[in-house]
C-alpha positions as CSV (number, residue, x, y, z in Angstrom):
1,M,-10.1,47.8,0.4
2,V,-11.1,44.3,-0.4
3,D,-11.5,41.7,2.4
4,L,-9.5,38.7,1.1
5,Q,-9.8,36.6,4.3
6,V,-11.2,33.1,4.0
7,N,-11.9,30.2,6.3
8,L,-10.8,26.9,4.9
9,G,-12.4,24.3,7.2
10,G,-11.3,26.1,10.3
11,L,-8.0,27.4,9.0
12,L,-8.2,31.2,8.8
13,M,-6.2,32.5,5.9
14,K,-5.5,36.2,5.3
15,N,-6.0,35.7,1.6
16,P,-7.1,32.7,-0.4
17,V,-3.7,31.7,-1.8
18,T,-1.4,29.0,-0.7
19,T,1.3,26.9,-2.4
20,A,0.8,23.5,-3.9
21,S,2.7,20.8,-2.1
22,G,6.0,19.9,-3.7
23,T,6.4,23.1,-5.6
24,F,7.6,25.5,-2.9
25,A,9.5,23.2,-0.5
26,A,8.8,24.8,2.9
27,G,9.3,28.4,1.8
28,K,13.0,29.0,2.6
29,E,14.1,28.6,-1.0
30,Y,11.6,31.3,-2.1
31,A,12.1,33.7,0.7
32,D,14.3,36.0,-1.4
33,F,11.4,36.4,-3.8
34,V,8.3,36.1,-1.7
35,D,7.3,37.3,1.8
36,V,5.9,33.9,2.9
37,A,4.1,35.5,5.8
38,A,2.0,37.4,3.2
39,L,0.6,34.2,1.7
40,G,-2.7,32.8,2.9
41,A,-0.6,29.8,3.9
42,V,2.5,27.9,3.0
43,T,1.8,24.2,2.2
44,T,4.9,22.1,2.7
45,K,6.3,19.4,0.6
46,G,4.9,16.0,1.6
47,V,6.5,14.6,4.7
48,S,6.7,10.9,5.7
49,L,7.7,9.4,9.0
50,N,11.2,8.5,7.8
51,G,13.1,10.0,4.9
52,W,12.3,8.8,1.4
53,E,14.9,8.8,-1.4
54,G,12.4,9.2,-4.1
55,N,12.4,7.7,-7.6
56,A,15.3,7.2,-10.0
57,S,16.2,9.8,-12.6
58,P,15.2,11.1,-15.0
59,R,12.1,12.1,-13.1
60,I,11.0,15.4,-14.7
61,A,9.9,15.9,-18.3
62,E,8.6,19.0,-20.0
63,T,5.3,18.8,-21.9
64,P,3.3,21.3,-23.9
65,S,1.7,23.7,-21.4
66,G,2.9,21.6,-18.4
67,M,5.3,19.2,-17.0
68,L,5.5,15.6,-15.8
69,N,7.2,14.7,-12.6
70,S,8.0,11.4,-11.0
71,I,9.9,12.7,-7.9
72,G,8.4,10.0,-5.7
73,L,7.8,12.2,-2.6
74,Q,11.5,12.5,-1.8
75,N,11.8,14.1,1.7
76,P,14.1,13.9,4.7
77,G,11.4,12.8,7.2
78,V,9.2,14.4,9.9
79,A,12.0,14.9,12.4
80,H,13.9,17.2,10.0
81,L,10.7,19.1,9.2
82,K,10.2,19.7,12.9
83,S,13.7,20.7,13.7
84,D,14.4,22.9,10.7
85,E,11.5,24.1,8.4
86,L,8.7,24.5,10.9
87,P,10.6,26.6,13.4
88,W,11.7,28.9,10.5
89,L,8.1,29.2,9.2
90,K,7.0,30.1,12.7
91,S,9.8,32.7,13.1
92,V,8.7,34.6,9.9
93,G,5.0,34.5,10.9
94,A,3.8,32.2,8.2
95,T,0.5,30.2,8.4
96,T,1.6,26.5,7.8
97,I,-0.2,23.6,6.2
98,V,1.8,20.3,6.4
99,N,1.3,17.8,3.7
100,V,1.2,14.3,5.2
101,S,2.2,11.2,3.3
102,G,2.4,7.6,4.1
103,H,2.9,4.1,2.6
104,S,0.5,2.6,5.1
105,F,-2.5,3.7,7.1
106,D,-0.4,3.6,10.3
107,E,2.3,5.8,8.9
108,Y,-0.2,8.7,8.2
109,V,-1.3,8.5,11.9
110,Q,2.3,8.4,13.1
111,V,3.3,11.5,11.1
112,I,0.4,13.4,12.5
113,E,1.1,12.3,16.0
114,A,4.7,13.4,15.6
115,L,3.6,16.8,14.5
116,E,1.0,17.5,17.2
117,D,3.5,19.4,19.4
118,A,4.8,21.4,16.4
119,P,3.7,24.8,15.1
120,V,1.3,23.5,12.5
121,D,-1.9,25.2,11.6
122,A,-3.5,22.5,9.4
123,Y,-2.8,19.1,7.8
124,E,-3.2,18.2,4.2
125,V,-3.5,14.5,3.9
126,N,-2.1,13.3,0.6
127,I,-4.2,10.2,-0.3
128,S,-2.5,9.7,-3.7
129,C,0.2,7.5,-2.1
130,P,0.5,3.8,-2.8
131,N,-0.8,1.8,0.2
132,V,1.5,-1.2,0.9
133,D,-1.1,-2.6,3.3
134,A,-3.4,-3.2,0.3
135,G,-1.0,-4.4,-2.3
136,G,0.3,-1.0,-3.5
137,M,-3.0,0.5,-4.7
138,T,-3.5,4.2,-4.4
139,I,-5.4,5.0,-1.2
140,G,-7.4,7.8,-2.8
141,T,-9.0,5.7,-5.6
142,H,-11.2,3.5,-3.4
143,V,-14.0,4.6,-1.0
144,E,-13.1,2.0,1.6
145,S,-9.4,3.1,1.9
146,V,-10.3,6.8,1.8
147,T,-12.8,6.3,4.6
148,K,-10.3,4.3,6.7
149,V,-7.3,6.7,6.3
150,V,-9.3,9.9,6.8
151,S,-11.1,8.4,9.9
152,L,-7.7,7.4,11.4
153,C,-6.2,10.9,10.7
154,R,-9.4,12.5,12.1
155,A,-9.0,10.6,15.4
156,A,-5.4,11.7,15.7
157,T,-5.9,15.4,15.6
158,K,-8.3,18.3,16.3
159,R,-6.5,20.6,13.9
160,P,-8.1,21.4,10.5
161,L,-7.8,18.3,8.3
162,I,-7.7,18.9,4.5
163,V,-7.8,15.8,2.3
164,K,-6.1,16.0,-1.1
165,L,-7.9,14.1,-3.8
166,T,-6.5,12.4,-6.8
167,P,-8.1,13.0,-10.2
168,N,-7.3,9.5,-11.4
169,V,-10.7,8.1,-10.6
170,T,-14.0,7.5,-12.4
171,D,-16.2,9.8,-10.1
172,I,-14.4,12.4,-8.0
173,T,-17.6,13.2,-6.1
174,E,-17.8,9.6,-4.8
175,I,-14.3,10.0,-3.2
176,A,-15.1,13.6,-2.0
177,K,-18.2,12.4,-0.2
178,A,-16.3,9.6,1.5
179,A,-13.6,11.9,2.7
180,E,-16.3,14.4,4.0
181,A,-18.2,11.6,5.8
182,A,-15.0,10.4,7.4
183,G,-14.2,13.7,9.0
184,A,-12.4,15.9,6.5
185,D,-12.8,19.6,7.2
186,A,-11.9,20.6,3.6
187,L,-10.8,19.0,0.4
188,S,-8.0,20.0,-1.9
189,L,-8.1,19.1,-5.6
190,I,-6.7,18.2,-7.9
191,N,-3.4,16.3,-7.5
192,T,-1.6,15.5,-10.7
193,L,-3.0,13.5,-13.6
194,L,-1.2,10.3,-14.7
195,G,0.7,10.8,-17.9
196,M,3.8,9.8,-19.8
197,A,6.3,11.2,-22.3
198,V,8.2,9.3,-25.0
199,D,11.6,10.1,-26.6
200,A,10.8,8.9,-30.2
201,E,14.5,9.1,-31.3
202,R,15.7,6.9,-28.5
203,K,12.5,4.8,-28.5
204,R,12.5,5.2,-24.7
205,P,10.2,6.8,-22.1
206,Q,11.4,10.2,-20.9
207,L,10.9,9.2,-17.2
208,A,12.7,6.4,-15.5
209,R,9.4,5.1,-14.1
210,V,7.7,5.6,-17.4
211,V,4.6,7.4,-16.0
212,G,4.5,10.5,-13.9
213,G,2.1,13.2,-12.7
214,L,1.0,15.9,-15.2
215,S,0.6,19.4,-13.9
216,G,0.6,23.0,-15.3
217,P,-1.9,25.0,-17.4
218,C,-2.8,21.9,-19.5
219,V,-4.7,20.3,-16.5
220,K,-6.7,23.4,-15.6
221,P,-9.9,22.5,-17.5
222,V,-10.0,19.1,-15.7
223,A,-9.3,20.7,-12.3
224,L,-12.0,23.3,-12.8
225,R,-14.5,20.7,-13.7
226,M,-13.7,18.6,-10.7
227,V,-13.9,21.5,-8.3
228,W,-17.3,22.5,-9.8
229,E,-18.6,18.9,-9.4
230,C,-17.4,18.6,-5.8
231,Y,-18.8,22.0,-4.9
232,H,-22.2,20.7,-5.7
233,A,-21.6,17.3,-4.0
234,V,-20.2,18.2,-0.6
235,Q,-20.6,20.9,2.1
236,V,-17.0,21.3,3.2
237,P,-14.9,24.0,1.6
238,L,-12.6,23.3,-1.3
239,L,-8.9,24.2,-2.0
240,G,-8.7,24.4,-5.8
241,M,-5.5,23.8,-7.8
242,G,-4.3,22.8,-11.2
243,G,-2.7,25.2,-13.7
244,I,-3.2,28.4,-11.7
245,S,-0.6,31.1,-12.7
246,N,-2.5,34.4,-12.4
247,G,-5.4,36.1,-10.7
248,T,-7.9,35.3,-13.5
249,D,-7.1,31.6,-13.1
250,A,-7.7,31.8,-9.4
251,I,-11.0,33.7,-9.8
252,E,-12.2,31.0,-12.2
253,F,-11.6,28.4,-9.5
254,I,-13.3,30.5,-6.8
255,L,-16.4,31.0,-9.1
256,A,-16.4,27.2,-9.7
257,G,-16.7,26.7,-5.9
258,A,-13.2,26.9,-4.4
259,T,-12.8,28.8,-1.1
260,A,-9.0,29.0,-1.6
261,V,-6.5,28.2,-4.3
262,A,-3.0,26.8,-4.5
263,V,-0.3,27.8,-6.9
264,G,2.0,25.0,-8.0
265,T,3.9,24.5,-11.3
266,A,3.9,28.3,-11.9
267,N,6.3,28.7,-9.1
268,F,9.0,27.0,-11.1
269,T,8.9,29.5,-13.9
270,N,7.9,32.6,-11.9
271,P,9.0,32.7,-8.3
272,H,6.7,35.7,-7.8
273,A,3.7,33.7,-9.0
274,T,1.9,33.5,-5.7
275,M,2.2,37.3,-5.1
276,D,0.9,37.9,-8.7
277,V,-2.1,35.7,-8.0
278,I,-3.0,37.6,-4.8
279,K,-2.7,40.9,-6.5
280,G,-4.8,39.6,-9.5
281,I,-7.6,38.5,-7.2
282,E,-7.6,41.8,-5.5
283,D,-7.6,43.7,-8.8
284,Y,-10.5,41.6,-10.0
285,C,-12.6,42.4,-6.9
286,V,-11.9,46.1,-7.2
287,R,-13.0,46.1,-10.9
288,H,-16.1,44.2,-10.1
289,N,-17.0,46.1,-6.9
290,V,-16.6,43.0,-4.8
291,E,-16.0,43.9,-1.1
292,K,-15.4,40.3,0.1
293,V,-13.7,37.6,-1.9
294,T,-16.0,35.1,-0.2
295,D,-18.9,36.6,-2.1
296,L,-17.5,35.1,-5.2
297,I,-17.3,31.5,-4.0
298,G,-19.6,29.3,-6.3
299,G,-20.8,32.4,-8.1
300,L,-20.6,30.7,-11.5
301,E,-23.8,31.5,-13.5
302,C,-24.8,28.4,-15.4
């Protein structure tokens, strides 16, 4: 038997596999295919204080080895999450990470405060949102704004605080260090890469907002590189994601320094992807005589 349990910044997970925010809703839609309680954790779609309508359509475009999305964090708001999805996740015995979004520093705090009396095991703070307090810049691209939002969120909760990093920066380790210093218990990376797609026949962009977030197998080399860089730059554990669709992908991230991994775009083409990844990790450990999956973390031989 392989011990798959990991500790992600104070969040105990029965195995190192969760879902990437926005690709699994809150688990209900996948319950016919996946025993959500068997996952290390379910990470919900990003939630804001009030509902967001999201971006105009078209907002998804297929690309070679991946996809672009410009959903715009559409969600019904924190009250709906508390009344509907979170009670259901608790009833089935799932470990729950709530992805927190906001258009301002205060909104992040308000969302966390609203969830403090709910069955939540950890928060994932999505700092890839535009900050209207600072002219619409992305919070996660500047050390000062990362420090401020993480510090405010840290003061609002004692639960494990995972900060999700954007890859659209010059030096990911600079942002990682700022989040760690401000109180993050763990870091998740990467969020999507900015990209675009063009319809040459129509001479039009394929997305209504022109640019969107690129995800899928095509981003895996970038994600692996950033996980490896952050592993050598910070002390807090990492949640790696970006193009993971099987056990081998997951093991690569763990060897690069990830304590846990998230499966995202693969869920759209294979609703059993998370289960396949868990099984693949276990099979790898058996083949390599690894008794504890934690023994593999950062085991890359360079």
